[in-house]
N, C-alpha and C positions, 0 to 999 in steps of 0.2 A: 238806823242803818248807817254804818260808818262809810266813809268815802271809799275805802278799799273794797268793801263788799259791794257797793254800788257799781264800781268800775268792773268788777268780775261779772256782775249780772248783765251789764250792758255788753260786755265783750262776748258773753255766751249767746245773747240774743243776736248779735251781729253774725257770729259764726253759724247759727242756725239758719239765718236768712240767706247767707252765702251758700250753704249746703242745699237749701231749697232751690235757689237759682241755678246751681250746678246740675241738680237732678232734672230741672226743667230743660236746660240746654242740651243735655246729653241723654235724652230718652232713646229707646230702641228705634223709634220711628225716624229719628233724626239721622240715622246712619244708612249707608247704601253699600251693599256688597260689591266689591270691584273684582275680586279674584274668582276662583272656582267656587260654585255653590255646593253645599253639602249634598243636596238632593240630585245633583248632576255629576257627582264624582264617578259613579259606576255606569254612566250612560255610554253606549257604543257610539263613537264619533264617525265611523264609516261602516259600510255594509261588510258582512263577513265574506271573506274570500278563502276558499280551500287551499291546502298546501300545493296541490298539483296545479290548480289554476293560477295561483300566485307565481309558482315556478315557471309556468308557461308564459305569463305576462313578462317576467323578467328575461326569459330566453328571447322573446320577440324583440326586446330592446337591443340585443346583441346582433349587430348587422352581419358580422362574419358568420355567426351560427345560423342565422336565417338564410343567408346565401348558400351556405354549405348544405342546409337541409333541402333547399330547392334543387340544387345540383344533384344531390344524392337521389332525390325522388325521381328526377329525370333519368339518371343512369340506371336505376333499378327498374323503372318502367320499360326502358329500352332493352334491358337484359331479359325482361319477360316477354315482350312482344316483338323485339327486333328480329329474331330468327325467322319469324313468320311474315315479315313485311315484303318478302320477295319469294320467288319460286325455287330458290336454291336451298340445299341442305349443307350443313357444316362439313360433311365428308364427301360431297359430290365432286368428282374430279372431271376435268376437261382439259387435256394437254394442249389443245389448239388455242386455248385462251390463257395460257400461262403468262405470268408477269404482266398482266394488263394494268395500266395505271387507272386511277379512279375515273370513271366515266358514268354516263347515264344508265348503263346496264348494271355495272358493278360499282356501287357508290364508293367503296373503299378499295377498289382494285381486286386483283387476284394474286395468288401465290404461285409457287413453282409447279404445282399440280393443277392449276387453273381453278382452285376452289375460291368461292366468293368470300372475300375478307369481311364484308359487313356481317354476314351470317356467322362467321367463325368468331369474330370479335365479341358479339353479344352473347353467343353461346358460351364462349370462354369466360366472359364476365359473370354469366349466370352460374357456371360451375365453380369459379373462384369464390363468389359470394356464398354459395351453398356450403362449400368446404369451411369457409371462415365462420359462418353462422353456426354450423353444426359443431365445430370445435369450440366455439365460444359458449354455446348452450351447455355442452358437456362440462366445460371448465366451471361454468356457473353452478351447475347442480352439485358436482363433486366438491368444489371449493367451499360453497356455502354450508353444505352438510358437514364436511370435515372440520371446518373452522368453528362452527357452532357447537358441535359435540365436544371438540377439544376444550373450548373455553367453559362450557357448562359443567362438564364432568370434573375437569381439573385434576390435580394430584398426579399420581403416577401415570394415569392414562394420558393426561396432557403432556407429560414429559416424554413418553414413548412416541406419541404422535408428532411432537415437535422434532424429535430426533430423526424420524422418517423424512420430514420435510427438509431438514438440514442436509441429509444424504442426497436427496433429489436436487436440492439447490447446488450442491457441490459438483454435480455432474453437468458438463457443458450441454446445454439443451440441443444445440444444432448437431453435435456429434452423436448424441443419443438418437435423434430423429433419423439421421443418415444411416446409422447402423441398423436400426429397425427396418427401414425401407429396403436396405440391401438384403436383409434376411427374408423379407416377405415380398410378395409380388406388388410392384408399384400400382397404385390405384387410389380412388377416392377414399375408400375405407381405411387403407393402410396409412395414407397421409393424415387422415383425421385422428386415428388412434395414436400415431407418432407425436402429433402436436399436443394431444390431451395428456400424455404420460406425465409431463412436467408442467403443462400450461396452467393447471388448476392451483399451483402452489401459491402464487401471488394473491389470488382470490381468497384462499383459505387463511392466509396470514392477515389480510385486511379485515375479514369478517371476525376472526378470532380477537383481534385487538379491539374492534368495535363492541363485541359482545362482552368483553372484560369491562369496558367502561359502563355498560348498561346493567350488568347483572346485579350490582349492588345498589341500584337506585330504588327509590321508594315504591314506584308502581310495580317493579318486578318482585320486590319483597312482599308486597301486598298480594300479588297473584300467587306466589308460593304459599303464603299463609292460608289462602283460600283453597289450596289443594291442586293448583295447576301443575300438570306434568311438564317434563322437559320438551316433549314434542309440541305441546300447546304453546309453551313459551316461545319456542323457535318460530312457530307459524304465525302467532298473533301479536308478538311483541318485538322479537329480535329482528326478524326479516323486514317488517314494515319500517322499523327505525333505522335499518341499514340499507334501505332500498336505494336511496340516492347514491351512496357509495358504490353499491353493486352496479347500478346502471352506468355510472361514469367509468368504472373499471371495465365493464363490457365494451363500451364504446372505444376504449383504448386497445382492447384485445383484438377487435375485429380487423383493424388495419395491420396489426402485427401478424395475424394469421394469414391475411391476404399476401403480405410480403413473403412470409415463410413458404407458402405454397408456390408463389411465383419463382422464388429462388430455387426451390427443389426442382421444379419443372425446367427452369433455365439450365441447370447443370445436368439434366437428364435423369434425375432420380424421382421425378414426380410423374405426372400423367404422360402417357405416350401417345404419339399420333396413331390413328387419325383423330383422337380426342382433342378437344380444344380447351385450353385455359389461358389465362393471361401470360403465365410463365412460358407455356409452349409457344404462343404467338410471338412473344418478345425474343425467344431463342431463334425462331425462324427469321424474324426481322433482322436480328443481329447478324446472321449469316449472310443476308442479302442486302445489307443497308448501303453498300457502296453504289450499287446500280438501281436499287429499288428501296429508297429510304422510307417510302410510305408504309412499307410492311412493318417497320419498327415504330414509326411516328404514332399511328392510331392506337395500338394496344398500350404503348408507353404512356400516352396521354390519358387513357382511361384509368390505368392503375395509379398514376400520379393524382388524378382527380379524386379517385376513391379514397386514397390514403390521406390526402390533405383535407378533404371535406369531413371525413370521420374524425380526424384529430381536432379540427376547428369546432365541430359540433360537440365533441367530448369536453373541450375547454368551456364552451358555452353552457353545457349541462352542469358541469362542476360548479360554475359560478351561480347558476340558477337554483340548484338544489342544495347549496351550502346554507345551513341554518344561520350562520354568522352574517350572511349577506342580507337577511331579512330585516326590514325596518318596522 
């Protein structure tokens, strides 16, 4: 064996020994997994929380929304039970007690006919809330159906339906309401119908844009492939996925309807005496505010409280129901 061959042989033995030592040092048991383990990658790290519960928890962290919800609850409860907390009715007159300031018998005083203001204010709050809620529900039903059908059918039908909306948007809402009330007898039904004529347009546009975003997504296409009808798609897919947007828009619509009713009653085109609404009470208080400021103070405070609380609650709901806010 030559020297070169011997050197190659010894070098090969040394390399084999080094490889054996390397394998011994770096066995699988010698390592420890520091990061995420493969068997725990799909494990749930926190308990499941539903969408509505998660939204509620997020809403409770918004102090303004919580305070607004509490104040609204108090005002609504008083609107329901307030007229029955004394022996007076909202249209009971007593000229001997006209213009009495707040006292132990009449908590909010009396007006020019001696009618109890406590009873009239909460009766008026109830009527104003009723008109606003009725108009909002009708806006919701018409707007959701109109917007969903327009987006789902598409084509010429969608073009015609959108042209109708553009015509209604081009007409000043308040002028249309005033003209309708002047043609018909002022009352709860007339005011509600007048507000609904154009009130549903915003809801329809919002729902239509949201449905357009959803209609080409995979779960909608899968439902269509399985034979789902348009009515089923609207009921089981589109409405649940646009529910947050609908609720927030409703919460903004209610104070707008309350203000519209109060404005119409204030200018004499809404409810007429002896019926009570916040607009009627504010109109009476405005006429007598120089000598009897309390007649304006209490109904104005109630309507301001309702509108501010509804708007703050709507802002809180918008943040709570927004999917982009979820972590």
